[in-house]
N, C-alpha and C positions, 0 to 999 in steps of 0.2 A: 674267509675274511676277503671282504670287498675288495679292500685297498689298506695298505700300510699307515694303520692308526697308531699315533703313539699310545706306547704300553709300557710297560714292567713285566721283564721275565725274570722269574725266581729261579737260581741255579745252585748246585750244590752238592756235595758229596752227600752219599746217604746218611751219614750220622752225623751231618753238619750243623743240623740244629734249626732247618729249613721249614719243618711243621710247627715247630714250635714258635719261630718268627710270624709265619704265617695266624697261627691262633692269637698272640699279641696285638698282631694287626686289624683282625678282623672281629674279634671276640668271639669265635665259633670254634667248636672242637674239630680237629679233623683226624681221620685215621690215622693212627700209630701202630705199629708192628717192630718185634726184634728185625723183621726180614724188610724185604721191598714192600712199601706201601703204596707210592704213587706209581702206577702203571700208564697212566694216558694225561695229558695236559689239563689242566684245570684252571678255567679262566672265572676266577671273581671280582664281580662290579660290585663297588659300595657305594650307597647314595644315603645323606644324611637329611633328605626333603620330603622327609615323613614324620608321622607322629606316632606310629606302631609301628614293631619291629616283624617283619616279614622276610623269610628266605625262599627262594623259587629254584629249581635244578632241572635244568633241560639237557639234553644230549645233542650234541651237534655233529651228524654223522657225513663225512666227506671222504671217507676212503671205506673201499672194501676191505675184506677180511686177511687178503693178500698185501695190503699197504698201496696199492692203487688208487689215485685220485679219481673219485666218480665226477660225470659231468655236472649233478646237480647237487646242492647241500641240504640236507633234511635236518628241520629241529623237530625234535621230540619233546614236547613237555612229560618230564618225569615225576616231579611232586612240587607242592606249595606247603609250607610250613608258617605257621602265623602265631603259634605261642612259645612252644618248647624248643628252647636251643640245642639243648641236650642231643635231641633226634637228629640234627643236622648230620653227626658222622656217620650213623647207621646209615643215613639216607645217600651220603657220599659212597660209603662201601656199594650199596645195592646198585648206583647208576655205573661205579666203575666195572661191576661185575657184569652188566648189560651191555655195556660197550666193547670189553674183553670178549663176551660170548655171543656175538651177533646172529647166531645161527636159531637162536632161542628168542621166545617173543619176550618183549621187555616186561609183561605183566608177570612175568616168571621172577622176577628179581624185585618187585616191587613190595612182595610180602616174605621174603627171606628173613629168617632170625638173624643175630649175629651169630651163632655158632654156625648154620647152614653156611653162611659166606665165609666163615673161616675153614671150611672144610674143602673149598675149592680150591684147585690146583690150575694156578696159571700156567698157561705154556703148556700143557697136557691135553689131548684130545683135541677139542675142538675149540677151547678158551687159550685165547691168545696171552701171550707172555706180556705185552706193551700192545698199545694203540695208538694212532697218529691223530683218532676223533678224540672230541674235546668235551670234558663236563665244563658247562656254563653254570655260574651259581651268581646269583642276583640277591645281593644282600641289601635290604632296606631298614636302616638301624639310625633312629636320630642320634644317637651318640657316634656314629660312625666318621670316619673321612672320607670325602669322594675320591675315591681312587680306585684303578683298574688294573689288574697283574693276573699274572699268568703263571702258576705253580708247574714246574716240569718234573717230571721222573730224577731222583736222584742218582749220581753217577754211583756207578756199582763195581766192586773189584773180584768180589767174591761170587759169581757165578758163572754161568757158561758162555764161550765166545759171542755166541748169536746173543744173547739177552746182553752182553755188556755192549755190543757195537749198535744195536737197537736203540738201549738209553741214548749213547752216545749221539746217534743221529739226531732222536726226537729234540734232543737240547741245540743242538749246531742248526737243525732248521730253524728252529724259534727264536733265535737270537742273530741273526741275519739281517734283518730289515733295518734300514736307516732310521728309523722312529721308534726303535724299540729300546728301552734304558735295560741293562743287563744286571741285575742285581746278584753279586757273588756273596753268596754266605760262607764264610769262612772259620772253622773251628779254630780258637786259640790253643786246643788242646794237641794240635799238630802242628807240623810245620808249615810255613808259607810254600815252601818249595814242592811239597807234596802235594798243592792241590791243583787235582785236574779240571775244576771248574774254573779256576783263573786262567790256565793255561788254554782252556777254551774260548772264554772271554776276549782273549789276548789274540786272537786268531781272526775273530769274527771283529773285533774292535781294537785295531792294532796300535791307534793312538790315544785309546782309554777315552775318548770323547763320551762315549754313552755308559761307559761301565763306574758301578758304584759298589765299594768293597762295604759289608758288614760283618763284623767281626762277632763272632758269637762264643758263649761258653769262657768268659773271662774269670770265672769262679774255679774253673778247673786248674789255674795257675797257682802253684804252691808258694808261700813265701820263699822258700828257697830257691826258685827258680830265678833268679835275679837277671841271668842272661837271656831267659827268655821275655820273662817285663818288659827289658831293655828295647830287644827288639820289637816286642807290638807296640810298644809304645813308640818306635820311630815310624813303624808304618802307620798309625793313626792321625800321627803329625806328619805325613808324608814325606819324609826322608828316604823312605824304604818304599820301592814299587810304588811310585807316585801314579796316582788317578785325577783326572780332569776334576771330577767332582767329589775326590777324596774317599775316606773311609768313616764307617760310623761302628760305636761298639754299644752291644747290647745284652743286658743280661735278663734273660729268660726263664721263666718258672721251671722248674725240676718236677720228677716226678713225685715227690711228696707235695708241692704245693698244687700241682695240677690234681690229686687226688683232695684236695681241701675244698676244689673248686671255689677259689679266691675269686673276688670281683676285678676288673680290670683297673681299677682305682688302687685296691689293695695292692695288686702286682707291680704296678707301677711305683707304688710307694716301697716297696722291697728293692727294686732296682736302684732306685734314686739315692736309698739308704745305703746301698753296696757300695756306688762311685764316690759317696762322699768319704765313706771311711776307709776305702781299701786303696793302698797304693799298688801302682803308681798313679791311677787314674784320679784320686784324689787332690794330686799336684797340680791337675790341670787349672787352669785361670778360665779359659773358655771352654763352659759344659753343654756347649749346643752338639756337641758331636758324641753323646752319651744319652741311652736309653730309646725306647720304643717312639715316643710320643715326638720329640725332635727329628728324629730318623723318618716318621711318617709324615710331618709338618713340611720339613724340606723335601721330601720327595713328590708330594702331593704338589707343592708350590712348583717344584721343576717340571713334573708332566702338565700341568697346566699353563706353564710357559710353552712347551712345546705344541700342545693342542692350539693354543692362540698363534703361533708365529705360522703354524700350518693351517689357520682358519681359511684365508682366501684360496689356497690350492683344495681344503678338501671340501669347500662350499662348491666349487666348480665341479670337483671329479664326483659327488651324490649328484647334483643336479642333472650331470651328462647321464649318469647310471640311471635315475630315475625314469629320464626320457626313454634312455635304449630298454629298459624293463617296462615300461608302460607300452611303448610299440609294440615289443614282443608279443607281450600279452594279448593287446588288440588284435594283433597278427593270428592268433590261437582259434579254432573252431569255436564257433560261438556253442553254449550248454543249449540242448534242445529244448524249447520250453512248452511246445503244444505235445498232444498224445502221439506215443510212437507210429501210429497207422498214419495220421496226417503227416507226419515229419518225414517219414518214409516215402509215401507218395507224391509229396511235394519235390523232395530231393530226385528222384527218378524222372519226373517232370520235367524239372530243370536239368537233369544231366542227358535226355534224350533231346531236348529243345537244343543245347547246346554242341551235341553231335550232328544234327543238321545244320545247324550253322557254320559249323566247321567244314563239312562235305560241301557246301555250298560257297564256301569261301568267305562266308559273310563274317566269321570270326575266327580265331585261331589259325591264321592263314597259312601256317607253318605245313599245315597237312598238304592243301593245294600247292604252294611252292613246292614240296617234296615231291609229289605225283607230276607236276609241272616238268622237272629236270627228269624224270623216270621217261615219261615221254619223248620228250626230248632226245634222249639216249635212244630210246626203241627207233624214231624215225633215222637218226644218224645210221643206225645200224641196219635197217632196210635200203636206204639210199646206197650202202655199201654193196649191197647185191646186185646193183646194176650190173649188167652183161657188159664186158670189158672186149670191144669190138677195136681191131686193128685191120682197119681197109688198105691192107698190103696183100702184096702176093704171097712173101713168106714172112714171118717172125724173124726168123734168122737172118734174112736181108736186109731187112729197117729195124734198127734198134731206135731209133732218132725219137726221143723224148718229145720234142717238139711237135712230134706227128701224132703222136697219142691221144686218141679222142674221147672214148667212156671214162676212162676212169674207175671202172670197178672193180670187185674181188671176185666176181664168176668169168672166168675165161684167162686166161686171153683167147678172143677167137679171129684168126686174120682169115682171107679168103678162102683160101684153101680149107679151113677148117669148116666154113659154111657149107661151102660147097660141098664137103665131106657128108655133111646133116642132109644134104638137101637129096644127094645119093642115095643116102640110107633109107630116107625116106618116102622113095619113090615106089609107085604101086604099078597102076594103069593110067597113069595120067596123060592125057595128052601132050606131044612135045611143046616145049615152051611154057609148060605150067608148072609154078612151084608148088611143091606139096605142102598142105597146112601142117602137117605132122612136124615137118621141118623146123616152122616159126613154134610150134608147140614145145617141141621137146627142148628149142633153147630156153624160152620162155621158164618153162617148169624146173629145169636146172636154176635157175635163180631164186624162184619163189618155194622149192624145197630148202631153202635158208631160214624161210620165216617163223617155222612153228619154233624155232629154239628161240631168235630173236623175243618173239610175242610172249612164250611162256616165262622168260628171263623178266619181261616187262610186268606181265601179270602179278608174278612173285614179288617184285619190287613193290609195286603199288600195295599188293596186301598186308605186305610188312609194316609199310607205312600207314596204312589204316588202322592197323593192329596195336601200331605203339602209341598212335593220336588216342586211341580207345582207353588206352590202359592209363594215359596222363591225364586224360579227362575225367575218367572213373577215379583216379586218386585224387582228383583236385575237389570231387562233390563228395565223396564218401570214405576218406583217409581217416577221419576221425574216429569211424567204426569199424575195425578191422574185421569183423565179421560180416559184416554188411557190404563190406568192399570186396572182398573173397568173392562172395555171391553175385555181384554185379558183373566183376573180371569173369567168372567160370560162365555165366550164362551170355555175356558179349562176344566172349572167345566163341562159344558155342553157334550162335547166331550168326557172327561173320562165318565161320565155316561152312555153315548152311549157304550162306549166299555165295561163296566160294564156288560150291559145285555147280551150282547154278547157273554162274556166271562164267565157268568153264565151258559147260556145254553150249553156251552162246560164243565163247570164241573158239572153240573146237568146230563150229558151223561156219564161221567168217573164214577160218582158215579153209576149209573145203572150198567155200565158194571161190577162190583165188586157186583151184588147181584146174578142174576142167568143168566146162566148157570154158574158153576165154571169152572174154564178151565186155560190151562197151556199149553205151546209148551216146557216149559222150563224142560223138563223128567229128565235131568240128575240132577239138581240142586234138583228138587223134589223127586228124588229116594234117592240122598243124606242123605237130609234132614229127610224122613220118615225115613231111616236104622239108621240115629243118634238119632231119638226120640225114636224110638221102642228099641234101646237097651237101654236108659238111663231109660226110663219108667220100662221095664222088671226088670232090674238090682235093683231098688229101690223097685220096688214091692217082689221081692225075697228077698232083704235084711230085709224088714219089717215085714215077716212073721215070728212068732216062729214055726211055723207046716206046712207041705206041703199041701195044699187042695187036695178034691179030685178029681176025672179024670173028674167030669160033669163042676165042677166050674173053673177047669183049662180051659177048653176050653171057657166057657164063657168069663173068665178073659183075655185070649189070643185076643178073638174078640174085647173086651174093647181098651185093652192096642193098638192093633191095630189101631183102630178109634181114640186114641190118636195123636198117632203116624199121620197118614194121616192129621187129622184136623192141628195139628201144622206144618206139612211141607207145605202143603196149604197156611196156614197164613202166612210163610215166604216169599213165591214164592209172594202171591198177595199183602203184606204188602210193600215189597221191590221194585215193580214195583209201587204203587201208590203214595208213600212218594216223587218217582222221577214225575210222571206224572203230581200230580196236580201243582208242581212249575212250571215246565216249560209251562203246560197250561195258569196259570197264566201270566207269562212272556209274554209270545207269544200271546196269546188273549187281555190281558190287557193293558201291560205296551209297549209291541213294536207296537201294532197296534195303541194305542194311539200317540206315538212317531212318526209312519209314516203317519196317518192321520193329524194331527192338521196343519201343515203347509197350507195345501189345505183348511182346514175349515176356518182358519183365514183369508186367502187372500178373500175365497168367501166371506165372510162376510164385511170384510172392503175397499174392493174394489168395490163393487156393491150397486146397488141404486141410486139416483139422488145427484145431488152437490157433487160428491166426492171430490175435491177440497176444499170443504167449509168444510165438514167432518175433513178433514184429518188437515187441519187448526185448528179447535176446538178441534181435539182428542189431538193434540201436545202442545196446551196452557200450560204451564207448572204451576205446584201446585205453589199456590201464598206462601205458607210456603216457599217452596225450594228458589223462587226468593228473598222473604226478607231475609232469610238466607245468601244467596250469596252477596246482597247489605251489610246486616249489617257487614259480612266478610271484604269486601273490604272495607267498611268506617274504619274499625276497624284498617285494617292494613296499611291504609292510615295513621290514626293519629298515630299508632305507629311508623310509618318509619319518621314522623314528629318529633315525641318526640326523637327518635332517632338521629334525625341530629341535633336537638337542643342540644341533651347532648352533642353530638359531638365538638360543639363551647367551651363548657365549657374546660378548664384546671386547674387540680389541681396545 
């Protein structure tokens, strides 16, 4: 159900006369057996605005065989009868068997004979004992009263605990709604205190505002049962177990009368005669609580009143649901109208165009934003490899953070460390010459950390690009699962190929930053060296309490010069490197992929044998999408039908 529409739920014990009451109201025969007959809810809607009798039966499937509610509701047209009323009972049996045995096709049950149906064993094998799914019966009859009610399985006692519990749960679930009138059939052949249906109604409706009692089988009370007669008389008059809408008493056809196939008018005449001549009913001055016609007239008026009271709320709810359903249907992928080859080629072209726009940052900017974050993290990681120079005689003697100059993670190197590097690099240099290897070795101690940071950045960008491609593939091809799988596979393959080529260039760029150390950016290098030399010299002088001797001054000057040279070169090299790597990744991975993917897809899709057949197969829509579209169409049609019917009411 879409929402709580006012309805009548008929409940009662297995032998309370519920089936006979429904037959009397509707004029159709329903299944009757000595055991359990009704094993799923049956919704009966009657309309008199017709000239000829017609009955249509549908199956509303909302629950799986385990009793779990499904996301979608499916309405299955089961049969339409336009003349023979006597066949309704057989078709109801067939419909119920189909609902109980969902693993078998509906068509298996549409031709079953009565004998075959009676041989079925509900509750055994794959056939359920009960089901929450609903049989919908739409009855158009010029003689009917406009009424809608739902017949629920009778409450049972002589069955397995599981079946008893399921029957109870079915009843309890369907009488909870605030807009549901609970019609309790109570056989006068039993005591009121024994009525489990009355107890369930009391639980669902403690105040009795939604409950109506229908007393059946008054002809089973013998003349000598004076106490029972008086007790039921008091109940009918509201002196015992009072209800807001009170009780009705009906005399229904017995088996003999049913066998005679009496007309509705003949059955009502027999009932009226019974109440006129039988005590204590004949003593009632007010006859409005006796007989099916009076009951149907009052209950119809009551239901109509509930509908009218809820009209404003119902109309708003229906309008809102129509808008939501229409919006959801519009958001569904359109059904392809062109031939498969054209449709696929157009979709592939659109996809490739969107990939290129995403790579260039013209659309779907999340890819560029993700990659920029990765490049910024890469830049930070490279900057952290700056050599950490301490222009002091010894680290142990000078641990003042205020004198710390470089701040890198490679080192720290004090003057003694640098002098040691110079000494270890000496070969046949002339006195006063600092060997170049000393500078190179310190630089390489920093740049040896660059490959790990570079590969981490490359892998992060690769994964971002791969994820973005998957998002775009899904947005363009999700309607067709086979095509989506193929495009995803080919895109992954092409991106992997681009990855291999891009990594070759990345490794070359890394090797460029090993040896030789080189730059043509001489002006910037000179400015950086001068800046660092001045900084290191000033810090060194500030840190000393007494000036060093002449020999140490010369050595420290060499060390300070090496520190400045390395720092200057690191600035030059790192700044070009943090630009070259992102550009290489973008050009050699992302842009090459965006350029090549279109041809790669075309070469695969339009090559080979039976291209039209493969195209047709690739464009077969995913079953879930087709089912959802059909569900939304059915839902929208039913909502508009409800909207139309609501518009016919006037407050």
